[in-house]
C-alpha positions as CSV (number, residue, x, y, z in Angstrom):
1,X,-118.9,73.4,5.8
2,X,-116.8,73.4,3.1
3,X,-117.7,73.5,-0.4
4,X,-117.6,71.0,-3.1
5,X,-114.7,71.6,-5.7
6,X,-113.1,69.8,-8.3
7,X,-109.9,67.7,-7.2
8,X,-107.2,66.1,-9.1
9,X,-104.7,63.4,-7.5
10,X,-102.0,63.9,-10.5
11,X,-99.4,67.2,-10.3
12,X,-99.6,70.5,-12.6
13,X,-97.3,70.9,-15.0
14,X,-96.4,74.1,-12.5
15,X,-95.8,71.6,-9.7
16,X,-93.6,69.1,-11.8
17,X,-91.5,71.9,-13.4
18,X,-91.3,73.6,-9.6
19,X,-90.1,70.5,-7.8
20,X,-87.8,69.9,-10.8
21,X,-86.2,73.3,-10.3
22,X,-85.9,73.4,-6.6
23,X,-84.7,69.7,-6.5
24,X,-81.7,70.6,-9.0
25,X,-81.0,73.9,-6.6
26,X,-80.9,72.1,-3.5
27,X,-78.8,69.2,-5.7
28,X,-76.1,71.7,-7.1
29,X,-75.8,73.1,-3.5
30,X,-74.7,70.0,-1.9
31,X,-72.6,68.7,-4.7
32,X,-70.7,71.8,-4.2
33,X,-70.7,71.0,-0.4
34,X,-69.7,67.2,-0.7
35,X,-67.4,67.3,-3.7
36,X,-64.4,67.9,-1.5
37,X,-64.7,64.9,1.4
38,X,-62.9,62.5,-0.4
39,X,-59.9,64.7,-1.7
40,X,-59.6,67.5,0.9
41,X,-57.6,65.6,3.5
42,X,-54.8,64.4,1.4
43,X,-54.5,67.2,-0.6
44,X,-54.9,70.0,2.0
45,X,-51.3,69.9,3.1
46,X,-50.5,72.4,-0.2
47,X,-52.1,75.5,2.0
48,X,-49.6,77.0,4.4
49,X,-50.4,76.5,7.8
50,X,-52.0,73.3,7.6
51,X,-52.4,70.8,10.3
52,X,-54.3,68.1,10.7
53,X,-56.2,69.6,13.1
54,X,-56.9,72.8,10.5
55,X,-57.8,70.2,8.3
56,X,-60.6,68.5,10.1
57,X,-61.9,72.1,10.6
58,X,-61.7,73.3,7.1
59,X,-63.7,69.8,6.2
60,X,-66.8,70.5,8.9
61,X,-66.4,74.5,9.3
62,X,-69.8,74.7,7.1
63,X,-71.6,72.3,9.2
64,X,-70.9,75.2,12.2
65,X,-72.6,78.7,10.0
66,X,-75.3,76.3,8.3
67,X,-76.3,75.2,11.5
68,X,-76.3,79.0,13.4
69,X,-78.4,80.4,10.3
70,X,-80.5,77.6,9.0
71,X,-83.6,78.5,11.0
72,X,-83.1,82.3,10.8
73,X,-82.7,82.2,7.6
74,X,-86.5,79.9,6.8
75,X,-87.6,82.7,8.9
76,X,-86.2,85.5,6.9
77,X,-87.9,84.1,4.0
78,X,-91.5,84.4,5.8
79,X,-90.4,88.1,5.6
80,X,-88.6,89.0,2.5
81,X,-89.9,86.3,0.2
82,X,-88.5,83.3,-0.4
83,X,-86.1,83.6,-3.8
84,X,-84.7,86.6,-1.8
85,X,-83.1,84.6,0.5
86,X,-82.3,81.7,-1.8
87,X,-80.5,84.1,-4.2
88,X,-78.8,85.9,-1.3
89,X,-77.6,82.3,0.1
90,X,-76.2,81.0,-3.2
91,X,-74.8,84.2,-3.7
92,X,-73.1,83.6,-0.2
93,X,-71.9,80.2,-1.2
94,X,-71.0,81.2,-4.3
95,X,-68.7,84.1,-2.5
96,X,-67.3,81.5,0.0
97,X,-66.1,79.1,-2.8
98,X,-64.4,82.1,-4.6
99,X,-62.4,82.7,-1.6
100,X,-61.6,79.0,-0.9
101,X,-60.5,78.9,-4.4
102,X,-58.0,81.5,-4.2
103,X,-56.8,80.4,-1.0
104,X,-53.4,80.1,0.1
105,X,-53.5,79.4,3.4
106,X,-55.7,77.3,5.5
107,X,-56.9,79.9,7.4
108,X,-58.3,81.5,4.0
109,X,-60.1,78.1,3.3
110,X,-61.5,77.5,6.4
111,X,-63.0,81.3,6.2
112,X,-64.3,80.5,2.6
113,X,-65.9,77.3,4.1
114,X,-67.5,79.2,7.0
115,X,-68.9,82.3,4.2
116,X,-69.9,78.8,1.6
117,X,-72.3,77.3,5.3
118,X,-73.7,80.8,5.7
119,X,-75.9,80.6,2.7
120,X,-78.3,78.5,4.3
121,X,-81.2,78.3,1.9
122,X,-82.4,74.5,2.9
123,X,-85.5,75.8,5.0
124,X,-86.6,78.5,2.3
125,X,-86.3,75.9,-0.1
126,X,-88.7,73.5,1.7
127,X,-90.9,76.4,2.2
128,X,-91.1,77.7,-1.4
129,X,-91.6,74.0,-2.6
130,X,-95.0,74.3,-0.2
131,X,-95.8,77.2,-1.4
132,X,-95.7,75.9,-5.3
133,X,-97.1,72.7,-4.4
134,X,-101.1,71.7,-3.5
135,X,-101.0,70.8,0.0
136,X,-102.0,66.8,-0.8
137,X,-98.6,66.7,-3.5
138,X,-96.5,67.9,-0.2
139,X,-94.9,64.5,0.5
140,X,-94.0,63.8,-2.6
141,X,-92.2,67.4,-3.5
142,X,-89.9,66.5,-0.4
143,X,-89.8,62.9,-1.4
144,X,-88.3,64.5,-4.8
145,X,-86.1,66.9,-2.7
146,X,-84.5,63.9,-0.5
147,X,-83.7,61.5,-3.8
148,X,-82.1,64.8,-5.2
149,X,-79.8,65.1,-2.4
150,X,-78.7,61.4,-2.0
151,X,-78.1,61.4,-6.0
152,X,-76.2,64.8,-5.3
153,X,-73.8,62.7,-2.4
154,X,-73.3,59.8,-4.9
155,X,-72.1,62.2,-7.4
156,X,-70.0,64.3,-5.2
157,X,-67.9,61.5,-3.9
158,X,-67.1,59.4,-7.4
159,X,-66.8,63.0,-9.2
160,X,-64.5,64.8,-6.2
161,X,-61.6,62.4,-6.6
162,X,-61.8,62.8,-10.6
163,X,-62.2,66.7,-10.6
164,X,-59.1,66.9,-8.0
165,X,-56.6,65.2,-10.3
166,X,-57.9,67.1,-12.8
167,X,-58.5,71.0,-11.8
168,X,-57.0,70.5,-8.3
169,X,-58.6,71.6,-5.1
170,X,-58.8,75.0,-6.3
171,X,-60.9,74.2,-9.3
172,X,-63.0,72.3,-7.1
173,X,-64.2,75.3,-5.1
174,X,-64.5,77.3,-8.7
175,X,-66.7,74.4,-9.8
176,X,-68.9,75.0,-6.7
177,X,-69.2,78.6,-7.4
178,X,-70.3,78.0,-11.1
179,X,-72.5,75.7,-9.8
180,X,-74.0,77.9,-7.6
181,X,-74.6,80.7,-9.7
182,X,-76.6,77.8,-12.0
183,X,-78.8,77.6,-9.4
184,X,-79.6,81.3,-9.3
185,X,-80.0,80.9,-13.2
186,X,-82.0,78.0,-12.4
187,X,-84.3,79.6,-9.6
188,X,-84.8,83.1,-11.6
189,X,-85.7,81.2,-15.4
190,X,-87.6,77.8,-14.4
191,X,-88.7,78.0,-10.7
192,X,-92.2,79.9,-11.0
193,X,-93.1,82.8,-8.1
194,X,-95.8,81.7,-5.5
195,X,-98.2,83.9,-5.2
196,X,-98.0,84.1,-1.9
197,X,-95.7,82.8,0.9
198,X,-97.3,81.9,4.1
199,X,-95.8,79.9,7.3
200,X,-96.2,75.7,6.3
201,X,-96.3,74.9,10.4
202,X,-95.1,71.6,8.6
203,X,-92.3,72.8,7.5
204,X,-91.4,75.9,8.8
205,X,-90.5,76.3,12.7
206,X,-92.8,78.1,15.3
207,X,-90.7,79.6,17.9
208,X,-93.0,79.1,20.2
209,X,-92.8,75.2,19.8
210,X,-89.1,74.7,20.7
211,X,-89.4,74.2,24.2
212,X,-92.1,71.0,23.2
213,X,-89.4,69.8,20.6
214,X,-86.5,69.5,23.3
215,X,-88.6,68.7,26.1
216,X,-89.8,65.2,23.7
217,X,-87.1,62.6,24.3
218,X,-88.2,60.4,21.5
219,X,-87.8,63.3,19.0
220,X,-84.7,64.1,20.7
221,X,-83.5,60.9,20.3
222,X,-83.9,61.4,16.4
223,X,-82.0,64.7,16.6
224,X,-78.9,63.5,18.0
225,X,-79.1,60.2,15.4
226,X,-78.9,63.0,12.8
227,X,-76.1,64.7,14.5
228,X,-73.8,61.4,15.3
229,X,-74.4,60.4,11.6
230,X,-73.0,63.1,9.6
231,X,-70.3,63.5,12.5
232,X,-69.7,60.3,11.5
233,X,-69.4,60.7,7.9
234,X,-66.9,64.0,8.0
235,X,-65.0,62.1,10.5
236,X,-64.6,59.0,8.2
237,X,-64.3,61.1,5.1
238,X,-61.2,62.9,6.8
239,X,-59.4,59.7,7.5
240,X,-60.8,57.5,5.2
241,X,-58.8,58.7,1.7
242,X,-55.4,58.8,3.7
243,X,-56.0,55.1,4.9
244,X,-56.6,54.3,1.0
245,X,-53.5,56.2,-0.2
246,X,-50.8,56.1,2.8
247,X,-51.7,52.7,4.4
248,X,-53.5,50.4,1.9
249,X,-51.8,52.0,-1.1
250,X,-54.3,53.1,-3.7
251,X,-53.3,56.2,-5.4
252,X,-55.5,59.0,-5.1
253,X,-56.2,59.2,-9.0
254,X,-57.6,55.8,-8.1
255,X,-60.2,56.4,-5.6
256,X,-63.2,57.5,-7.9
257,X,-63.0,54.4,-9.5
258,X,-64.0,52.5,-6.1
259,X,-66.1,55.0,-5.0
260,X,-69.0,54.8,-7.8
261,X,-69.2,51.0,-7.8
262,X,-69.2,51.0,-3.9
263,X,-72.0,53.5,-3.9
264,X,-74.4,51.5,-6.4
265,X,-73.5,48.4,-4.6
266,X,-74.7,50.1,-1.2
267,X,-77.7,51.7,-2.8
268,X,-78.9,48.3,-4.2
269,X,-78.4,46.5,-1.0
270,X,-80.2,49.2,0.9
271,X,-83.6,49.0,-0.4
272,X,-84.5,45.7,0.7
273,X,-84.4,47.1,4.0
274,X,-86.1,49.9,3.8
275,X,-89.1,48.1,2.2
276,X,-88.7,45.5,5.3
277,X,-88.8,48.9,7.9
278,X,-91.7,50.5,6.0
279,X,-93.9,47.7,5.0
280,X,-93.3,45.4,7.4
281,X,-93.0,47.8,10.4
282,X,-90.5,46.9,12.1
283,X,-88.5,50.4,11.7
284,X,-86.6,50.0,15.2
285,X,-85.1,46.9,14.6
286,X,-83.5,48.0,11.0
287,X,-82.9,51.3,12.4
288,X,-80.9,50.1,15.5
289,X,-79.2,46.9,12.9
290,X,-78.1,49.7,10.7
291,X,-76.1,51.3,13.7
292,X,-74.9,48.2,14.3
293,X,-73.5,47.8,11.3
294,X,-71.8,51.6,11.2
295,X,-70.0,50.9,14.7
296,X,-68.4,46.7,12.9
297,X,-67.7,49.1,9.5
298,X,-65.5,51.7,11.6
299,X,-64.1,49.1,14.1
300,X,-63.0,47.2,11.0
301,X,-61.3,50.1,9.4
302,X,-59.2,51.0,12.6
303,X,-58.3,47.2,13.4
304,X,-57.5,46.9,9.1
305,X,-56.6,49.8,7.6
306,X,-53.7,48.5,5.7
307,X,-55.9,46.0,3.7
308,X,-57.4,47.4,0.9
309,X,-60.0,44.8,0.8
310,X,-61.0,45.5,4.4
311,X,-61.3,49.2,4.0
312,X,-63.6,49.0,0.7
313,X,-65.6,45.7,2.4
314,X,-66.2,47.8,5.6
315,X,-66.8,51.1,3.0
316,X,-69.7,49.4,1.7
317,X,-71.1,48.3,4.7
318,X,-70.7,51.9,6.2
319,X,-72.5,53.0,3.0
320,X,-75.4,50.6,3.1
321,X,-76.0,51.5,6.6
322,X,-75.7,55.4,6.3
323,X,-78.4,55.1,3.2
324,X,-80.4,53.4,5.7
325,X,-80.2,55.9,8.2
326,X,-80.1,58.7,6.3
327,X,-83.7,57.7,4.3
328,X,-85.7,56.4,7.8
329,X,-84.7,59.4,9.6
330,X,-86.9,61.9,8.3
331,X,-89.3,59.5,8.3
332,X,-89.0,58.3,11.8
333,X,-89.2,62.1,12.7
334,X,-92.6,62.9,10.5
335,X,-94.0,59.3,12.6
336,X,-92.9,60.7,16.1
337,X,-93.3,64.4,15.8
338,X,-97.1,65.6,17.0
339,X,-98.5,67.8,14.1
340,X,-98.3,71.0,15.9
341,X,-94.4,70.8,16.2
342,X,-93.3,69.1,13.2
343,X,-92.2,72.2,11.2
344,X,-90.2,73.1,14.4
345,X,-89.1,69.7,15.4
346,X,-87.5,69.1,11.3
347,X,-85.9,72.6,11.7
348,X,-84.1,71.6,15.1
349,X,-83.1,68.5,13.5
350,X,-81.5,70.1,10.1
351,X,-79.9,72.2,12.1
352,X,-78.0,69.1,14.2
353,X,-77.1,67.4,11.2
354,X,-75.3,70.5,10.4
355,X,-73.8,70.8,13.5
356,X,-72.5,67.1,13.2
357,X,-70.9,68.3,10.1
358,X,-68.8,70.3,11.7
359,X,-68.0,68.5,15.0
360,X,-67.2,65.9,12.9
361,X,-64.2,67.3,10.8
362,X,-63.2,68.6,13.9
363,X,-63.2,65.6,15.7
364,X,-61.3,63.8,13.1
365,X,-58.7,66.4,12.7
366,X,-57.9,66.4,16.5
367,X,-57.9,62.8,17.0
368,X,-55.6,61.9,13.7
369,X,-53.4,64.6,15.0
370,X,-52.9,63.1,18.7
371,X,-54.0,59.3,18.1
372,X,-53.3,58.7,14.0
373,X,-55.5,56.7,11.7
374,X,-56.4,53.8,14.0
375,X,-57.4,57.0,16.6
376,X,-59.9,58.0,14.5
377,X,-61.7,55.3,13.6
378,X,-62.0,54.1,17.5
379,X,-63.2,57.3,18.2
380,X,-66.0,56.5,16.0
381,X,-66.6,53.3,17.3
382,X,-67.4,55.0,20.5
383,X,-69.3,57.4,19.2
384,X,-71.5,54.9,17.4
385,X,-72.0,52.5,20.5
386,X,-72.9,55.7,22.4
387,X,-75.4,56.0,20.1
388,X,-76.9,53.0,20.2
389,X,-77.2,53.3,24.2
390,X,-79.0,56.6,23.6
391,X,-81.9,55.1,21.1
392,X,-81.9,51.8,22.7
393,X,-84.9,53.0,24.8
394,X,-86.9,54.8,21.9
395,X,-90.5,54.2,21.3
396,X,-91.1,52.3,18.0
397,X,-93.2,54.7,16.0
398,X,-96.9,54.0,15.2
399,X,-96.7,54.0,11.5
400,X,-99.3,56.8,10.7
401,X,-99.8,58.8,7.6
402,X,-100.4,62.4,7.2
403,X,-102.7,64.3,4.7
404,X,-103.1,67.8,4.4
405,X,-106.7,68.9,3.7
406,X,-107.7,72.6,1.8
407,X,-110.6,73.6,3.5
408,X,-112.1,76.6,1.9
409,X,-114.2,79.4,3.9
410,X,-111.9,78.2,7.1
411,X,-112.4,80.5,9.5
412,X,-111.6,81.2,13.7
413,X,-115.0,80.3,14.3
414,X,-115.8,76.7,12.7
415,X,-112.0,75.2,13.0
416,X,-113.1,73.8,16.6
417,X,-115.9,71.8,14.8
418,X,-113.8,70.8,11.4
419,X,-111.2,69.4,13.8
420,X,-113.8,67.7,15.6
421,X,-115.3,66.0,12.9
422,X,-112.0,65.1,11.3
423,X,-111.3,63.5,14.5
424,X,-114.3,61.5,14.9
425,X,-113.2,59.4,11.2
426,X,-112.1,56.0,11.9
427,X,-108.5,55.8,12.3
428,X,-107.7,59.7,12.7
429,X,-105.1,59.6,15.2
430,X,-104.8,63.7,15.4
431,X,-105.6,66.6,13.7
432,X,-104.6,70.2,13.8
433,X,-106.5,73.2,11.6
434,X,-104.5,76.1,10.7
435,X,-107.0,78.8,9.5
436,X,-103.9,80.9,8.2
437,X,-102.9,78.2,6.0
438,X,-106.7,77.4,5.4
439,X,-105.5,73.5,5.4
440,X,-106.3,70.7,8.0
441,X,-103.4,68.4,8.5
442,X,-104.6,64.7,9.6
443,X,-102.6,62.3,11.0
444,X,-104.1,58.5,10.3
445,X,-103.3,54.9,10.4
446,X,-103.5,53.6,7.2
447,X,-104.6,50.2,8.4
448,X,-107.3,51.7,9.9
449,X,-108.6,54.8,8.1
450,X,-111.9,54.6,6.8
451,X,-110.4,55.8,3.6
452,X,-113.9,56.9,2.1
453,X,-115.1,59.1,4.9
454,X,-111.7,60.8,4.8
455,X,-112.3,61.7,1.0
456,X,-115.7,62.4,1.2
457,X,-114.9,65.0,3.7
458,X,-112.3,66.8,1.3
459,X,-114.7,67.0,-1.2
460,X,-118.0,68.0,0.5
């Protein structure tokens, strides 16, 4: 069957270098996208033609092109190479930033944001990460990228307001252009080039699997969830800076001082709930509870927009719930997705995430122009309640783990036999063997698995 081979559970220096480099690129790009969130709705009246509706559209516009191009760019990277696609994407992002930085009308800002979003490189970065790390370290690599995204979001909110008071909106856009060029330098000077690029079905969508994903109700509940979560994020940050300045009396140059401590406190508050969800297998109640907290924060903002204390306490609740959901949704997707559909499910998930950002910005501008600040938050409350009812019937996820096993000399002739042998190991729930990748994806219950048998299989 498989040949015995040395096996190391520690990352090589090359893998560590790959992960740090790609995490940095992802973080720089997301930093550029997020920095305008806490300031744009306050400062955008400097542009000719600016209306609340168009300001909201400018905030969320990048999400539309991201949603449209995320999957195609991932597939293109299989054909022409990961680094080429990532470079093209970062150049598009830089070009969009320059357009927005030099804009004097809101329409040019919208065009710049659309161009920024066209650099849809998330899937290509994930695929390059998979190319450059061994299969058994892929989960840790993806977790590192996830952490970098979370950190970039926190840094962006804390620094965006400060940068705007120092450099103005155009300065923020120039800074994002510079960050994307730094990302290109990191890509070519720090990140190694893969020996070969293959289509990893746990990362990259498989076109034939889209129907299976779209007809899976539990997966689609998670897709709906990430769409609404990012819709609420952009809707809230259209209205929240306005509420803090115009209703609660907090000057715009003071906003940065409140974001950072609240974000830190929210992160600390989130950790125990994530531990309870994973370790004590309470994922569904924690998930539903976080949605309820989001609804409470939205309703509080609607009712008490003129109270700075209420706004900030509710902001802490919002960020705590947001962090819980942002961390748990990918985990839920992984647990609920059949192995054969996992990459496709994640592609649909990423598309919905960016589509939600577009809808949220547009909705925020529309509701503000029609119903004022409270209308934005009441709409957010209604969306969150709808979300709660959609996910209420979700199946509590089984707490399963996936291991990727590299198998030498895997062929079409022995693939079925290897899959059957793996499925016979106690605790294994599902196995898929992929000849093209020379790997087997094994999903198992960590509490029931015969770990010795699985480990022995790896090194036979």
